[in-house]
N, C-alpha and C positions, 0 to 999 in steps of 0.2 A: 504494500500500500504506500506508494510514493507520496501521496498527498495527505497522509495521516498527520493530524495535529492533536496531540494528547490534551491540549488545553481546550479543545472543543468537544471532548467526551461529555456525555450526560452528567449532570451534577449529582453524581452518586459517589459517596466517600470511598468505597472500596468495591470494585467490581472485577469480575474475571473476563478476560478477552479471549476469543477463540484463537488457539495456537495456529491453526491452518490458515486463518485469515490474516493475523497480525504479525507473525514471526517473519522477519526479513529472511529471504532465501539464502543470502550470503552468510548470515549468522548461522542459520540451520546447517548449511554445508560445512562450515568451519567446525562447529560443535560435533557434527556427525563424524568428521575425519578424526576428531579427538576422542571418539567413543562415548559421546554424551548426546542426550536429546533433551528438549524442553517439554515438560509435561504440563506446565501451567504458566499463564501470563496474567499478572495482576496489575490493576491501575488504582492508585491511591490519589484521589483528587481532592483538593481543598480550594474552595472559592471564597470562603468567608474570612476576611482579614483577622489575624490574631486568634483564630479559633483554637479551641483546646483539643488535644489528642490524648489518647490513653497511653500510660506506661504499660508496656506489654512485651512478651516474648512470643515468637511465632511457633506454631506446630508443637506445642507441648514442651518446648525448651531443649529439644535435641539439637546437636550441633549441625546446623544447616546453613547453606549459603544461598544468596540470591544475586543476580546480576541486575543492577539498577541503573536507570537513567532518570535524571531530574529535569523537568521542563518548567521554566518559570521559577518562582520561589527563590530568587537570588538573595533575598533577605531571610531565608529560612535556614535551619540547621537541624541536626539530630542531637538529642541529649541521651547519654548513656548512663546507666545506673548499675549499682551493685546491690544485690538482695541482702537485706539484713538477716542475720542468722535466724533460723527457725520460721521464716516466712515462706509461704508456698504460693501465694497469689490465688486468683479465682479463675477457674476455667470459663472460657467465653467463646462464643462464635461471632465472627465478624458479619457485616452486612452481606458479604459474599459467601457466607456459610463455611468459612475456613476456621480452623481452631486456633486459639491463642490463649495465653494466660495473662490476665491483667493484674496490676499491682497498684495499691494505694500508695500515695507519696510517702506515707509514714512507714512503709515496709521496705523502702529502698533508700540508697544514698547516691547523690550525683557523683559521677566520676569523670566525665569527659564530654565536651561538645565537639562535634565535627560539622564541617560545612560541606554542602553538596559539591560534587566535582564538575558542576556545570553540565554541558551537554554530553560529556564523555561518560561512558559506562564505568561502573566501579563495582567491586565485589562487596557484598553487604553481609555482615554476620547477624543473622536473625534470631539467634538463641540467647542473646544477652538482653536484659530489659532496656528498652529504648522507647523514644517517642519523637515525632517530628515537632519542632518548635517553629511555628508559623509566623510569618511577618505579614505585611500588607499585600504582597504580590501573589497572585494566583499560582498554584503549584500543582504539578502532577508528577507522580513517581511511577514509572513503568518498571515492573520487576519480572524478570524471566527466571523460572525455577528449573534448574538442571537436575537430571538423573543420569547415572551410568547406564549405558546400553547393556553392559555385560551382566549386571545383577539387579537392575531396576531400583537401586538405592540412591537417595539424594546425596549430592556431594557435600562434604563437610566444608567449612570455611577454608581450612588449610588445603584440602584437595583442590578446591576451586581456584584458590590463589595460585597454587603451584602450577596448575594446568593452564591458566589463562593470563598470568602476569605479563608475559611478553607480548600479548595481544592488546592489552588495555592501556590506553594512553594515560588514564588516571591512576593506574595501578591499584593495589589494594587500599581499602579505606583505612582510616586511623582508628577504627573501632577496636575495642579490646578483643583479644582472642579468648576462646573458651579453654 
């Protein structure tokens, strides 16, 4: 889809996009050559300035990676947290019906801010508590979620970083490792 503009997606905070329709064939070929396929594409869209997002981990907290692109939101960032001892969070489903675990601000401690890599893709660690900190500019994050072709397992952050680091202009993110 050469004319795809993520900032023109319907105003839905979290939605799934059809892989066959939205995955760039060049990216699909590169990943296929590396033994990986994309099983899901997510779009996280924010239109309301300074809106609040939830502190959460994705997919039950297992070490997983995503490959993200941020469109707009030049004044946004990601906030990373460390879970305080003996806190487990609350299981939740997103508006796209994907699993996550949410945390109350009293259950975590802030550890790091990172800023988006602009229009360049970057590897995102989704198993550490995080949230988007939004500014006044509209923002859309497109995430592609990779799995190994050989065993159908999701790539860990380290696996994804090691596999793709030489292909990504932005390199790995600054987020903490698990």
